[in-house]
N, C-alpha and C positions, 0 to 999 in steps of 0.2 A: 800144097795145096795154097790157094792165098786164103788169109783169115778174113772173117767176116768183120763189116763196118760197122758200126754201135754207137752211134749219135749221145750221147746223155746229156737232157739240157735242165740244170738244176740251179736256181741261184744261191743255192747254202754249199760254197766250196769244199767243206767236210765233206758234205754229201759228194760230191766229185768225185775226190779223194777217195771214200771208202769204196764206191764201185767201180773207179779203174782200177784201184786194189784186186779186187773180188775177182772182176773178169780180163783185166788184161793180157794174164798169160793165154790165153785161151784164146781172146779176141782186140783188132784194132779200136780201140775206141779213145772217143774223140769230145772229150768235154768242152762244153762253153756254159754261160752262166746265165745266157737270157737268151729268150724265144727270138729275139733281133738276132742277135751271134747266130743262131742254127739257120737261121734263113740266108744271111747270110753266106755262110759254108755251105749249104746246100744247094747254092748257084754254081759251086764249082768243085765240088766233089758227092761221091754216090756213095751212100751210108746201106748196112741193108734191115736195119733196126733202128727205131729213135725209142730213149728211155725217157720218159717226158715227165716233169714235177706238174701239177695243178694249181697251186699257189704261185705266184710268182711276178714280181713289181712288171707294169708298164702289159704285157701282151701272157694273160695267163696260158695254161696247156691248154685248156680248150678252143682260148683264141688260137690257137697255133694249130692245134689239128683243124678248127676249120678255113683258116687258113692254105696249109697243107692239100685238105680235099681238095681245091680249088687248081691245083698245079698238077698237071697231069703227069710230070716228070720224077713229081715224089708223094703222088696219093695213095699208091698204091703198099710204099713201106709200114711195116708194120707201127704199130704206136704202144707201149708198154707203160702205162702208167704209173709213178713211181710218188706216192703222196704222206705227207700225216692229217691230211684232210677225216675227219671222221664224221663228217654231216652223214647222214646217210641217204639223203636226197643226193648230197654230191656225189658220193660214192654209186650209187644207183646212175647218176648222169652218166659216170667216166667207164662204169661198166657195159651201157648201152650207146657210145656213143660209137659205137665201130671200131674201139681201140682192140689190141689181140690182149689184154691183157689188161692186172690190176695188183699191185703190191704194196702194202700198206708199210709207213714207217713206224717205228722200225723193222728194218727186215733181216732174214739171216742171210749170210755169204751160199748157202746152201737153197735157203726162197729162190734168192735171187739168181743163183746158176741153174735151178733148175725150171724158172719160167722163160729164159731166153733161151734154153736148150732145146726146151719143147714146143716154141714158134720156129727157131729153124730145124726142126727136125720133121 
């Protein structure tokens, strides 16, 4: 059976590396460092889940999510926000934005795996 593909969008290389190490055995992980790079990748590749940081330069995670909602070919891909933001208003916006979930950094490998597995089950 083909592995599910997960697009990881985060501007912090250490976060990308960590997520790839945690999920790489079970999923086909595709890390990118910006929302713009993710938009380009999504023009040519199909993904099953997007792990998305909120605070990034140029385009925020919320900006990317708005872009994705306007594109029929990607609007139904589940989004899981992963962020170090602790502002209650931002957390509320993330949870009510239509995202499939929210994980606060720092996260544990078990927490990440559980959230991702729950989306695919």
